[in-house]
DOLUMPA-303889 format. One record per residue (C-alpha): residue number from 0; z, x, y. Coordinates in steps of 0.25 Angstrom, whole numbers. Example, Ala and Ser with C-alpha at 12.3 -4.5 7.8 and 13.67 -1.06 7.14 Angstrom:
! residues 2
<node num="0" Z="31" X="49" Y="-18"/>
<node num="1" Z="29" X="55" Y="-4"/>
END
This chain:
! residues 501
<node num="0" Z="-53" X="152" Y="-138"/>
<node num="1" Z="-39" X="151" Y="-130"/>
<node num="2" Z="-35" X="163" Y="-122"/>
<node num="3" Z="-21" X="168" Y="-125"/>
<node num="4" Z="-15" X="162" Y="-113"/>
<node num="5" Z="-21" X="148" Y="-115"/>
<node num="6" Z="-16" X="148" Y="-129"/>
<node num="7" Z="-2" X="151" Y="-124"/>
<node num="8" Z="-4" X="140" Y="-113"/>
<node num="9" Z="-8" X="130" Y="-124"/>
<node num="10" Z="3" X="134" Y="-134"/>
<node num="11" Z="14" X="133" Y="-124"/>
<node num="12" Z="11" X="118" Y="-123"/>
<node num="13" Z="9" X="115" Y="-137"/>
<node num="14" Z="24" X="111" Y="-140"/>
<node num="15" Z="22" X="99" Y="-132"/>
<node num="16" Z="8" X="95" Y="-138"/>
<node num="17" Z="-1" X="97" Y="-126"/>
<node num="18" Z="-15" X="102" Y="-127"/>
<node num="19" Z="-19" X="108" Y="-114"/>
<node num="20" Z="-34" X="109" Y="-110"/>
<node num="21" Z="-35" X="124" Y="-108"/>
<node num="22" Z="-44" X="123" Y="-95"/>
<node num="23" Z="-31" X="116" Y="-89"/>
<node num="24" Z="-21" X="126" Y="-92"/>
<node num="25" Z="-15" X="134" Y="-82"/>
<node num="26" Z="-24" X="146" Y="-80"/>
<node num="27" Z="-28" X="158" Y="-70"/>
<node num="28" Z="-14" X="162" Y="-70"/>
<node num="29" Z="-6" X="164" Y="-61"/>
<node num="30" Z="-3" X="150" Y="-59"/>
<node num="31" Z="-3" X="143" Y="-46"/>
<node num="32" Z="10" X="139" Y="-39"/>
<node num="33" Z="12" X="124" Y="-38"/>
<node num="34" Z="7" X="119" Y="-25"/>
<node num="35" Z="18" X="110" Y="-18"/>
<node num="36" Z="13" X="100" Y="-8"/>
<node num="37" Z="18" X="101" Y="6"/>
<node num="38" Z="29" X="91" Y="8"/>
<node num="39" Z="27" X="82" Y="20"/>
<node num="40" Z="40" X="77" Y="26"/>
<node num="41" Z="34" X="69" Y="37"/>
<node num="42" Z="39" X="70" Y="51"/>
<node num="43" Z="49" X="59" Y="58"/>
<node num="44" Z="42" X="54" Y="70"/>
<node num="45" Z="48" X="41" Y="77"/>
<node num="46" Z="55" X="37" Y="64"/>
<node num="47" Z="43" X="38" Y="56"/>
<node num="48" Z="40" X="49" Y="46"/>
<node num="49" Z="26" X="54" Y="48"/>
<node num="50" Z="17" X="61" Y="39"/>
<node num="51" Z="2" X="66" Y="41"/>
<node num="52" Z="-8" X="68" Y="30"/>
<node num="53" Z="-22" X="73" Y="32"/>
<node num="54" Z="-33" X="72" Y="21"/>
<node num="55" Z="-42" X="84" Y="22"/>
<node num="56" Z="-52" X="92" Y="13"/>
<node num="57" Z="-48" X="105" Y="8"/>
<node num="58" Z="-51" X="116" Y="-2"/>
<node num="59" Z="-40" X="119" Y="-13"/>
<node num="60" Z="-38" X="131" Y="-23"/>
<node num="61" Z="-36" X="124" Y="-37"/>
<node num="62" Z="-43" X="133" Y="-47"/>
<node num="63" Z="-43" X="148" Y="-46"/>
<node num="64" Z="-54" X="153" Y="-36"/>
<node num="65" Z="-59" X="139" Y="-32"/>
<node num="66" Z="-58" X="130" Y="-21"/>
<node num="67" Z="-58" X="115" Y="-22"/>
<node num="68" Z="-62" X="105" Y="-11"/>
<node num="69" Z="-51" X="96" Y="-10"/>
<node num="70" Z="-44" X="85" Y="-1"/>
<node num="71" Z="-29" X="85" Y="3"/>
<node num="72" Z="-19" X="80" Y="13"/>
<node num="73" Z="-14" X="91" Y="22"/>
<node num="74" Z="-20" X="101" Y="13"/>
<node num="75" Z="-32" X="104" Y="4"/>
<node num="76" Z="-27" X="96" Y="-8"/>
<node num="77" Z="-17" X="85" Y="-10"/>
<node num="78" Z="-7" X="82" Y="1"/>
<node num="79" Z="8" X="85" Y="5"/>
<node num="80" Z="19" X="77" Y="-2"/>
<node num="81" Z="25" X="67" Y="7"/>
<node num="82" Z="39" X="65" Y="7"/>
<node num="83" Z="43" X="50" Y="11"/>
<node num="84" Z="57" X="44" Y="13"/>
<node num="85" Z="61" X="30" Y="10"/>
<node num="86" Z="64" X="21" Y="22"/>
<node num="87" Z="56" X="30" Y="32"/>
<node num="88" Z="45" X="25" Y="40"/>
<node num="89" Z="32" X="35" Y="38"/>
<node num="90" Z="18" X="37" Y="43"/>
<node num="91" Z="9" X="45" Y="35"/>
<node num="92" Z="-3" X="49" Y="44"/>
<node num="93" Z="-17" X="53" Y="36"/>
<node num="94" Z="-28" X="59" Y="42"/>
<node num="95" Z="-41" X="59" Y="34"/>
<node num="96" Z="-48" X="72" Y="38"/>
<node num="97" Z="-58" X="69" Y="26"/>
<node num="98" Z="-73" X="65" Y="27"/>
<node num="99" Z="-69" X="53" Y="18"/>
<node num="100" Z="-61" X="41" Y="18"/>
<node num="101" Z="-47" X="41" Y="11"/>
<node num="102" Z="-34" X="34" Y="10"/>
<node num="103" Z="-20" X="38" Y="7"/>
<node num="104" Z="-12" X="29" Y="-3"/>
<node num="105" Z="4" X="31" Y="-4"/>
<node num="106" Z="4" X="30" Y="-18"/>
<node num="107" Z="18" X="23" Y="-23"/>
<node num="108" Z="22" X="21" Y="-9"/>
<node num="109" Z="27" X="7" Y="-6"/>
<node num="110" Z="21" X="3" Y="8"/>
<node num="111" Z="12" X="-6" Y="17"/>
<node num="112" Z="-2" X="-9" Y="11"/>
<node num="113" Z="-8" X="-3" Y="24"/>
<node num="114" Z="-1" X="10" Y="22"/>
<node num="115" Z="-3" X="11" Y="7"/>
<node num="116" Z="-16" X="20" Y="9"/>
<node num="117" Z="-25" X="12" Y="-1"/>
<node num="118" Z="-39" X="10" Y="0"/>
<node num="119" Z="-38" X="1" Y="12"/>
<node num="120" Z="-31" X="12" Y="20"/>
<node num="121" Z="-44" X="21" Y="22"/>
<node num="122" Z="-43" X="33" Y="31"/>
<node num="123" Z="-58" X="37" Y="35"/>
<node num="124" Z="-62" X="51" Y="37"/>
<node num="125" Z="-54" X="57" Y="49"/>
<node num="126" Z="-46" X="45" Y="49"/>
<node num="127" Z="-31" X="43" Y="50"/>
<node num="128" Z="-22" X="34" Y="43"/>
<node num="129" Z="-7" X="30" Y="45"/>
<node num="130" Z="2" X="25" Y="34"/>
<node num="131" Z="15" X="20" Y="39"/>
<node num="132" Z="26" X="14" Y="32"/>
<node num="133" Z="41" X="14" Y="28"/>
<node num="134" Z="44" X="21" Y="16"/>
<node num="135" Z="51" X="10" Y="6"/>
<node num="136" Z="53" X="15" Y="-7"/>
<node num="137" Z="62" X="23" Y="-17"/>
<node num="138" Z="60" X="38" Y="-19"/>
<node num="139" Z="47" X="42" Y="-27"/>
<node num="140" Z="36" X="51" Y="-28"/>
<node num="141" Z="22" X="45" Y="-23"/>
<node num="142" Z="9" X="50" Y="-19"/>
<node num="143" Z="-2" X="48" Y="-9"/>
<node num="144" Z="-17" X="49" Y="-12"/>
<node num="145" Z="-31" X="43" Y="-7"/>
<node num="146" Z="-34" X="30" Y="-11"/>
<node num="147" Z="-47" X="28" Y="-6"/>
<node num="148" Z="-56" X="18" Y="-12"/>
<node num="149" Z="-65" X="23" Y="-23"/>
<node num="150" Z="-61" X="37" Y="-19"/>
<node num="151" Z="-46" X="38" Y="-23"/>
<node num="152" Z="-49" X="46" Y="-35"/>
<node num="153" Z="-58" X="57" Y="-29"/>
<node num="154" Z="-50" X="59" Y="-15"/>
<node num="155" Z="-36" X="60" Y="-24"/>
<node num="156" Z="-43" X="70" Y="-33"/>
<node num="157" Z="-48" X="78" Y="-21"/>
<node num="158" Z="-34" X="79" Y="-16"/>
<node num="159" Z="-29" X="67" Y="-8"/>
<node num="160" Z="-15" X="66" Y="-14"/>
<node num="161" Z="0" X="69" Y="-11"/>
<node num="162" Z="13" X="66" Y="-16"/>
<node num="163" Z="25" X="58" Y="-9"/>
<node num="164" Z="39" X="60" Y="-11"/>
<node num="165" Z="47" X="48" Y="-7"/>
<node num="166" Z="63" X="49" Y="-5"/>
<node num="167" Z="74" X="40" Y="-3"/>
<node num="168" Z="89" X="41" Y="-2"/>
<node num="169" Z="91" X="39" Y="-17"/>
<node num="170" Z="82" X="51" Y="-21"/>
<node num="171" Z="88" X="60" Y="-11"/>
<node num="172" Z="101" X="57" Y="-16"/>
<node num="173" Z="97" X="61" Y="-30"/>
<node num="174" Z="100" X="75" Y="-34"/>
<node num="175" Z="86" X="78" Y="-39"/>
<node num="176" Z="76" X="90" Y="-36"/>
<node num="177" Z="71" X="87" Y="-23"/>
<node num="178" Z="66" X="100" Y="-15"/>
<node num="179" Z="52" X="98" Y="-13"/>
<node num="180" Z="44" X="110" Y="-18"/>
<node num="181" Z="56" X="116" Y="-25"/>
<node num="182" Z="62" X="106" Y="-36"/>
<node num="183" Z="54" X="94" Y="-32"/>
<node num="184" Z="39" X="96" Y="-34"/>
<node num="185" Z="28" X="87" Y="-33"/>
<node num="186" Z="17" X="88" Y="-45"/>
<node num="187" Z="4" X="82" Y="-41"/>
<node num="188" Z="-4" X="83" Y="-54"/>
<node num="189" Z="-19" X="81" Y="-54"/>
<node num="190" Z="-31" X="84" Y="-63"/>
<node num="191" Z="-44" X="90" Y="-57"/>
<node num="192" Z="-57" X="94" Y="-62"/>
<node num="193" Z="-66" X="105" Y="-55"/>
<node num="194" Z="-79" X="110" Y="-54"/>
<node num="195" Z="-81" X="125" Y="-56"/>
<node num="196" Z="-82" X="127" Y="-40"/>
<node num="197" Z="-67" X="121" Y="-39"/>
<node num="198" Z="-72" X="108" Y="-34"/>
<node num="199" Z="-66" X="96" Y="-39"/>
<node num="200" Z="-74" X="86" Y="-49"/>
<node num="201" Z="-72" X="71" Y="-49"/>
<node num="202" Z="-77" X="60" Y="-57"/>
<node num="203" Z="-89" X="65" Y="-63"/>
<node num="204" Z="-92" X="54" Y="-72"/>
<node num="205" Z="-89" X="40" Y="-76"/>
<node num="206" Z="-79" X="45" Y="-86"/>
<node num="207" Z="-70" X="51" Y="-74"/>
<node num="208" Z="-70" X="36" Y="-68"/>
<node num="209" Z="-67" X="28" Y="-81"/>
<node num="210" Z="-57" X="38" Y="-87"/>
<node num="211" Z="-52" X="43" Y="-73"/>
<node num="212" Z="-54" X="57" Y="-68"/>
<node num="213" Z="-47" X="68" Y="-76"/>
<node num="214" Z="-47" X="83" Y="-72"/>
<node num="215" Z="-45" X="94" Y="-80"/>
<node num="216" Z="-38" X="103" Y="-71"/>
<node num="217" Z="-23" X="101" Y="-67"/>
<node num="218" Z="-18" X="102" Y="-52"/>
<node num="219" Z="-3" X="100" Y="-48"/>
<node num="220" Z="-1" X="99" Y="-33"/>
<node num="221" Z="-16" X="104" Y="-32"/>
<node num="222" Z="-11" X="117" Y="-40"/>
<node num="223" Z="-19" X="121" Y="-52"/>
<node num="224" Z="-11" X="128" Y="-63"/>
<node num="225" Z="2" X="127" Y="-54"/>
<node num="226" Z="16" X="134" Y="-57"/>
<node num="227" Z="29" X="129" Y="-51"/>
<node num="228" Z="41" X="137" Y="-51"/>
<node num="229" Z="54" X="129" Y="-51"/>
<node num="230" Z="67" X="135" Y="-44"/>
<node num="231" Z="76" X="124" Y="-48"/>
<node num="232" Z="81" X="120" Y="-62"/>
<node num="233" Z="75" X="106" Y="-60"/>
<node num="234" Z="62" X="102" Y="-54"/>
<node num="235" Z="58" X="88" Y="-50"/>
<node num="236" Z="43" X="86" Y="-52"/>
<node num="237" Z="36" X="73" Y="-45"/>
<node num="238" Z="24" X="73" Y="-53"/>
<node num="239" Z="11" X="64" Y="-48"/>
<node num="240" Z="0" X="62" Y="-56"/>
<node num="241" Z="-11" X="62" Y="-46"/>
<node num="242" Z="-22" X="64" Y="-55"/>
<node num="243" Z="-34" X="53" Y="-54"/>
<node num="244" Z="-32" X="49" Y="-69"/>
<node num="245" Z="-25" X="58" Y="-78"/>
<node num="246" Z="-12" X="55" Y="-84"/>
<node num="247" Z="-2" X="66" Y="-86"/>
<node num="248" Z="10" X="67" Y="-96"/>
<node num="249" Z="19" X="77" Y="-89"/>
<node num="250" Z="28" X="86" Y="-97"/>
<node num="251" Z="32" X="101" Y="-99"/>
<node num="252" Z="26" X="110" Y="-107"/>
<node num="253" Z="39" X="113" Y="-115"/>
<node num="254" Z="42" X="98" Y="-117"/>
<node num="255" Z="55" X="99" Y="-109"/>
<node num="256" Z="61" X="86" Y="-104"/>
<node num="257" Z="61" X="83" Y="-90"/>
<node num="258" Z="65" X="71" Y="-81"/>
<node num="259" Z="58" X="60" Y="-74"/>
<node num="260" Z="64" X="55" Y="-63"/>
<node num="261" Z="54" X="45" Y="-56"/>
<node num="262" Z="40" X="38" Y="-58"/>
<node num="263" Z="30" X="34" Y="-47"/>
<node num="264" Z="40" X="25" Y="-38"/>
<node num="265" Z="53" X="32" Y="-41"/>
<node num="266" Z="65" X="36" Y="-49"/>
<node num="267" Z="68" X="32" Y="-63"/>
<node num="268" Z="82" X="27" Y="-65"/>
<node num="269" Z="86" X="40" Y="-71"/>
<node num="270" Z="79" X="53" Y="-75"/>
<node num="271" Z="71" X="51" Y="-88"/>
<node num="272" Z="70" X="63" Y="-97"/>
<node num="273" Z="56" X="65" Y="-102"/>
<node num="274" Z="47" X="76" Y="-108"/>
<node num="275" Z="34" X="70" Y="-101"/>
<node num="276" Z="30" X="59" Y="-92"/>
<node num="277" Z="15" X="53" Y="-90"/>
<node num="278" Z="9" X="50" Y="-77"/>
<node num="279" Z="-3" X="43" Y="-74"/>
<node num="280" Z="-12" X="45" Y="-62"/>
<node num="281" Z="-4" X="41" Y="-50"/>
<node num="282" Z="10" X="41" Y="-56"/>
<node num="283" Z="21" X="50" Y="-53"/>
<node num="284" Z="35" X="54" Y="-58"/>
<node num="285" Z="46" X="64" Y="-55"/>
<node num="286" Z="52" X="73" Y="-66"/>
<node num="287" Z="63" X="84" Y="-65"/>
<node num="288" Z="62" X="96" Y="-75"/>
<node num="289" Z="72" X="106" Y="-78"/>
<node num="290" Z="68" X="121" Y="-78"/>
<node num="291" Z="82" X="128" Y="-80"/>
<node num="292" Z="77" X="135" Y="-91"/>
<node num="293" Z="68" X="143" Y="-82"/>
<node num="294" Z="56" X="142" Y="-93"/>
<node num="295" Z="41" X="140" Y="-88"/>
<node num="296" Z="36" X="127" Y="-92"/>
<node num="297" Z="23" X="119" Y="-89"/>
<node num="298" Z="22" X="105" Y="-83"/>
<node num="299" Z="11" X="99" Y="-92"/>
<node num="300" Z="3" X="86" Y="-95"/>
<node num="301" Z="3" X="83" Y="-110"/>
<node num="302" Z="-7" X="75" Y="-118"/>
<node num="303" Z="-4" X="60" Y="-118"/>
<node num="304" Z="3" X="56" Y="-132"/>
<node num="305" Z="-7" X="49" Y="-142"/>
<node num="306" Z="0" X="36" Y="-139"/>
<node num="307" Z="1" X="36" Y="-125"/>
<node num="308" Z="-4" X="23" Y="-118"/>
<node num="309" Z="-10" X="32" Y="-108"/>
<node num="310" Z="-21" X="35" Y="-119"/>
<node num="311" Z="-34" X="27" Y="-117"/>
<node num="312" Z="-38" X="17" Y="-127"/>
<node num="313" Z="-51" X="16" Y="-136"/>
<node num="314" Z="-64" X="23" Y="-131"/>
<node num="315" Z="-56" X="26" Y="-117"/>
<node num="316" Z="-46" X="33" Y="-126"/>
<node num="317" Z="-56" X="42" Y="-133"/>
<node num="318" Z="-62" X="46" Y="-120"/>
<node num="319" Z="-49" X="48" Y="-113"/>
<node num="320" Z="-41" X="55" Y="-125"/>
<node num="321" Z="-45" X="69" Y="-121"/>
<node num="322" Z="-38" X="67" Y="-108"/>
<node num="323" Z="-26" X="61" Y="-113"/>
<node num="324" Z="-25" X="73" Y="-123"/>
<node num="325" Z="-25" X="83" Y="-111"/>
<node num="326" Z="-13" X="92" Y="-108"/>
<node num="327" Z="-11" X="99" Y="-94"/>
<node num="328" Z="-3" X="110" Y="-89"/>
<node num="329" Z="2" X="106" Y="-75"/>
<node num="330" Z="12" X="116" Y="-70"/>
<node num="331" Z="18" X="129" Y="-74"/>
<node num="332" Z="33" X="128" Y="-71"/>
<node num="333" Z="39" X="142" Y="-70"/>
<node num="334" Z="54" X="141" Y="-65"/>
<node num="335" Z="60" X="153" Y="-58"/>
<node num="336" Z="71" X="161" Y="-64"/>
<node num="337" Z="82" X="156" Y="-56"/>
<node num="338" Z="83" X="141" Y="-54"/>
<node num="339" Z="91" X="133" Y="-44"/>
<node num="340" Z="100" X="123" Y="-50"/>
<node num="341" Z="98" X="109" Y="-48"/>
<node num="342" Z="105" X="96" Y="-51"/>
<node num="343" Z="105" X="87" Y="-63"/>
<node num="344" Z="96" X="75" Y="-62"/>
<node num="345" Z="104" X="63" Y="-58"/>
<node num="346" Z="106" X="53" Y="-70"/>
<node num="347" Z="101" X="41" Y="-61"/>
<node num="348" Z="89" X="41" Y="-51"/>
<node num="349" Z="88" X="27" Y="-46"/>
<node num="350" Z="90" X="13" Y="-48"/>
<node num="351" Z="76" X="7" Y="-54"/>
<node num="352" Z="76" X="-9" Y="-54"/>
<node num="353" Z="73" X="-15" Y="-68"/>
<node num="354" Z="59" X="-21" Y="-66"/>
<node num="355" Z="63" X="-33" Y="-75"/>
<node num="356" Z="72" X="-37" Y="-64"/>
<node num="357" Z="61" X="-39" Y="-53"/>
<node num="358" Z="59" X="-54" Y="-49"/>
<node num="359" Z="44" X="-56" Y="-52"/>
<node num="360" Z="35" X="-65" Y="-43"/>
<node num="361" Z="22" X="-63" Y="-50"/>
<node num="362" Z="14" X="-57" Y="-61"/>
<node num="363" Z="1" X="-50" Y="-59"/>
<node num="364" Z="-9" X="-44" Y="-70"/>
<node num="365" Z="-19" X="-33" Y="-67"/>
<node num="366" Z="-29" X="-29" Y="-78"/>
<node num="367" Z="-34" X="-15" Y="-77"/>
<node num="368" Z="-49" X="-14" Y="-83"/>
<node num="369" Z="-60" X="-3" Y="-83"/>
<node num="370" Z="-72" X="-6" Y="-90"/>
<node num="371" Z="-78" X="5" Y="-100"/>
<node num="372" Z="-91" X="11" Y="-101"/>
<node num="373" Z="-100" X="16" Y="-90"/>
<node num="374" Z="-95" X="12" Y="-77"/>
<node num="375" Z="-104" X="7" Y="-65"/>
<node num="376" Z="-105" X="8" Y="-50"/>
<node num="377" Z="-104" X="20" Y="-42"/>
<node num="378" Z="-97" X="25" Y="-30"/>
<node num="379" Z="-100" X="16" Y="-17"/>
<node num="380" Z="-100" X="3" Y="-24"/>
<node num="381" Z="-93" X="-3" Y="-12"/>
<node num="382" Z="-79" X="-7" Y="-12"/>
<node num="383" Z="-78" X="-11" Y="-26"/>
<node num="384" Z="-80" X="0" Y="-36"/>
<node num="385" Z="-82" X="15" Y="-37"/>
<node num="386" Z="-89" X="22" Y="-47"/>
<node num="387" Z="-83" X="12" Y="-58"/>
<node num="388" Z="-85" X="0" Y="-50"/>
<node num="389" Z="-79" X="-12" Y="-57"/>
<node num="390" Z="-76" X="-5" Y="-70"/>
<node num="391" Z="-62" X="-3" Y="-66"/>
<node num="392" Z="-54" X="-16" Y="-62"/>
<node num="393" Z="-41" X="-23" Y="-61"/>
<node num="394" Z="-41" X="-38" Y="-65"/>
<node num="395" Z="-55" X="-37" Y="-67"/>
<node num="396" Z="-59" X="-33" Y="-52"/>
<node num="397" Z="-62" X="-19" Y="-46"/>
<node num="398" Z="-56" X="-14" Y="-34"/>
<node num="399" Z="-62" X="-21" Y="-21"/>
<node num="400" Z="-56" X="-18" Y="-8"/>
<node num="401" Z="-60" X="-31" Y="-3"/>
<node num="402" Z="-52" X="-39" Y="-13"/>
<node num="403" Z="-36" X="-41" Y="-13"/>
<node num="404" Z="-33" X="-43" Y="-29"/>
<node num="405" Z="-19" X="-46" Y="-27"/>
<node num="406" Z="-9" X="-53" Y="-17"/>
<node num="407" Z="5" X="-50" Y="-19"/>
<node num="408" Z="16" X="-58" Y="-10"/>
<node num="409" Z="25" X="-49" Y="-3"/>
<node num="410" Z="40" X="-47" Y="-9"/>
<node num="411" Z="35" X="-51" Y="-23"/>
<node num="412" Z="38" X="-44" Y="-36"/>
<node num="413" Z="26" X="-44" Y="-46"/>
<node num="414" Z="23" X="-39" Y="-60"/>
<node num="415" Z="10" X="-33" Y="-61"/>
<node num="416" Z="3" X="-33" Y="-76"/>
<node num="417" Z="-6" X="-21" Y="-77"/>
<node num="418" Z="-15" X="-23" Y="-90"/>
<node num="419" Z="-24" X="-12" Y="-93"/>
<node num="420" Z="-37" X="-17" Y="-100"/>
<node num="421" Z="-43" X="-3" Y="-101"/>
<node num="422" Z="-41" X="7" Y="-111"/>
<node num="423" Z="-36" X="18" Y="-102"/>
<node num="424" Z="-23" X="19" Y="-94"/>
<node num="425" Z="-23" X="16" Y="-80"/>
<node num="426" Z="-11" X="19" Y="-70"/>
<node num="427" Z="-10" X="7" Y="-62"/>
<node num="428" Z="-4" X="9" Y="-47"/>
<node num="429" Z="0" X="-2" Y="-37"/>
<node num="430" Z="2" X="1" Y="-22"/>
<node num="431" Z="12" X="-5" Y="-13"/>
<node num="432" Z="25" X="0" Y="-21"/>
<node num="433" Z="32" X="2" Y="-35"/>
<node num="434" Z="33" X="-5" Y="-47"/>
<node num="435" Z="41" X="-6" Y="-59"/>
<node num="436" Z="35" X="-6" Y="-74"/>
<node num="437" Z="39" X="-19" Y="-82"/>
<node num="438" Z="33" X="-16" Y="-95"/>
<node num="439" Z="21" X="-10" Y="-102"/>
<node num="440" Z="15" X="-20" Y="-112"/>
<node num="441" Z="29" X="-27" Y="-112"/>
<node num="442" Z="36" X="-13" Y="-115"/>
<node num="443" Z="46" X="-7" Y="-105"/>
<node num="444" Z="40" X="5" Y="-96"/>
<node num="445" Z="44" X="18" Y="-100"/>
<node num="446" Z="56" X="25" Y="-95"/>
<node num="447" Z="47" X="34" Y="-87"/>
<node num="448" Z="42" X="23" Y="-78"/>
<node num="449" Z="54" X="15" Y="-76"/>
<node num="450" Z="54" X="16" Y="-61"/>
<node num="451" Z="45" X="12" Y="-49"/>
<node num="452" Z="31" X="15" Y="-51"/>
<node num="453" Z="18" X="12" Y="-43"/>
<node num="454" Z="8" X="17" Y="-55"/>
<node num="455" Z="9" X="13" Y="-69"/>
<node num="456" Z="2" X="17" Y="-82"/>
<node num="457" Z="-6" X="5" Y="-89"/>
<node num="458" Z="-11" X="9" Y="-101"/>
<node num="459" Z="-24" X="4" Y="-109"/>
<node num="460" Z="-21" X="-10" Y="-113"/>
<node num="461" Z="-7" X="-10" Y="-107"/>
<node num="462" Z="-1" X="-21" Y="-98"/>
<node num="463" Z="10" X="-14" Y="-88"/>
<node num="464" Z="19" X="-23" Y="-80"/>
<node num="465" Z="24" X="-19" Y="-67"/>
<node num="466" Z="34" X="-26" Y="-57"/>
<node num="467" Z="33" X="-23" Y="-42"/>
<node num="468" Z="38" X="-29" Y="-29"/>
<node num="469" Z="29" X="-31" Y="-18"/>
<node num="470" Z="37" X="-30" Y="-5"/>
<node num="471" Z="39" X="-25" Y="9"/>
<node num="472" Z="24" X="-25" Y="13"/>
<node num="473" Z="14" X="-36" Y="15"/>
<node num="474" Z="0" X="-35" Y="19"/>
<node num="475" Z="-9" X="-47" Y="15"/>
<node num="476" Z="-22" X="-38" Y="19"/>
<node num="477" Z="-20" X="-23" Y="15"/>
<node num="478" Z="-19" X="-21" Y="1"/>
<node num="479" Z="-12" X="-12" Y="-10"/>
<node num="480" Z="-19" X="-7" Y="-22"/>
<node num="481" Z="-16" X="-7" Y="-37"/>
<node num="482" Z="-25" X="2" Y="-46"/>
<node num="483" Z="-27" X="11" Y="-57"/>
<node num="484" Z="-23" X="25" Y="-53"/>
<node num="485" Z="-34" X="32" Y="-60"/>
<node num="486" Z="-40" X="35" Y="-48"/>
<node num="487" Z="-55" X="33" Y="-53"/>
<node num="488" Z="-51" X="20" Y="-59"/>
<node num="489" Z="-45" X="16" Y="-45"/>
<node num="490" Z="-57" X="20" Y="-38"/>
<node num="491" Z="-67" X="12" Y="-47"/>
<node num="492" Z="-60" X="-1" Y="-46"/>
<node num="493" Z="-46" X="-1" Y="-54"/>
<node num="494" Z="-39" X="-6" Y="-41"/>
<node num="495" Z="-35" X="-18" Y="-33"/>
<node num="496" Z="-28" X="-23" Y="-21"/>
<node num="497" Z="-16" X="-32" Y="-18"/>
<node num="498" Z="-9" X="-35" Y="-5"/>
<node num="499" Z="6" X="-39" Y="-4"/>
<node num="500" Z="7" X="-52" Y="6"/>
END
């Protein structure tokens, strides 16, 4: 039987059609102030902006009265937010204080392969690595995370991730909320499972690999049951889906409209009025919401609509139906009584090129596959597979560190056709830079994704075409990756390698 407080919490979201698992609703009041990751601006030395990250072990208090062993950068869990500026030379030094090998991938950044931080740039226990590059792209919200071969899912799950804010002259000229931690707020959304002693539970069966690992407890910036108190009428939220596998349909509990400003790789052409936005694992968006009425409201994740392309098909649809039907409380928002005025949103944000205008040199096709049924293999299968072995593949081949799957000419523009042969959605991520979506099964992409992106949702049975320019950096030896960003799929073979030469 529901307690009265729980009943009221469920009733409060009934108007927007969400059924919230009671175990995930905010409990144990008072709520916890939303943690804002430290902002790392870097230090200018000899014309280079320098940053320092240290990966280490920690203990974090997520749940009341319990401590959780975790990993983090410059702290016990997650890492500081890095602020980069276009056209600056940077050096990011990473010291691995752990007793295991890691990498640090700069997800969404356009940089040389040797600085990408993929599986080939390993940092051994107590080792150091420097990523040096010139920032060379438009303003966007990106992130960094471990990309260790066969261990990405586990290491990210334990805390090796953080956000990147990239500025340019255009973004600074726009009158947008931009005071970090005040009206420009990072939201790193993750789902986690816990043992009764507070320790993290990760990949406990083959189902967790096949469907991707899904948690039953929400964390935002590493905060359980968080609350944020706006002091301005408008707030910009930079939302990152840093979960291993879960999709989120972000909305407000009262159904209010808000504006989407950007997706993965930068601004939309103009603010887009929406009531919800869906993010798969690895995707980001920037939104602005208005709180001038002073009314408390919750940021939530709604169940997926019955006709959503993100729902799985066939037998997989039956197994994943319960996950797609889940809704979650993410963040309580309680505006203070007096709010500082903020400018209206600008009508134009950016000039976004028409992807159909790109002169294309070549078309490549990528077939995503996952074999159903019990998965063979186990950890330690050498350089080819993790627990799923060759059950996950792209173009019939599972990830092999020794094989370059594709060779792309420098300064070429290519269309990549990504076809999903499997019954479940895969978010497909391409390293090296940003792309534009041309179409989905011949249909134009939705207005929310008509800007530069680096991760794209490919529904079961769907073909998505993206167009991408491969420029500035050539290395015939060191590869970039392309892969599913459901981390358990990536770790178990749904990944390939390409070089730009």
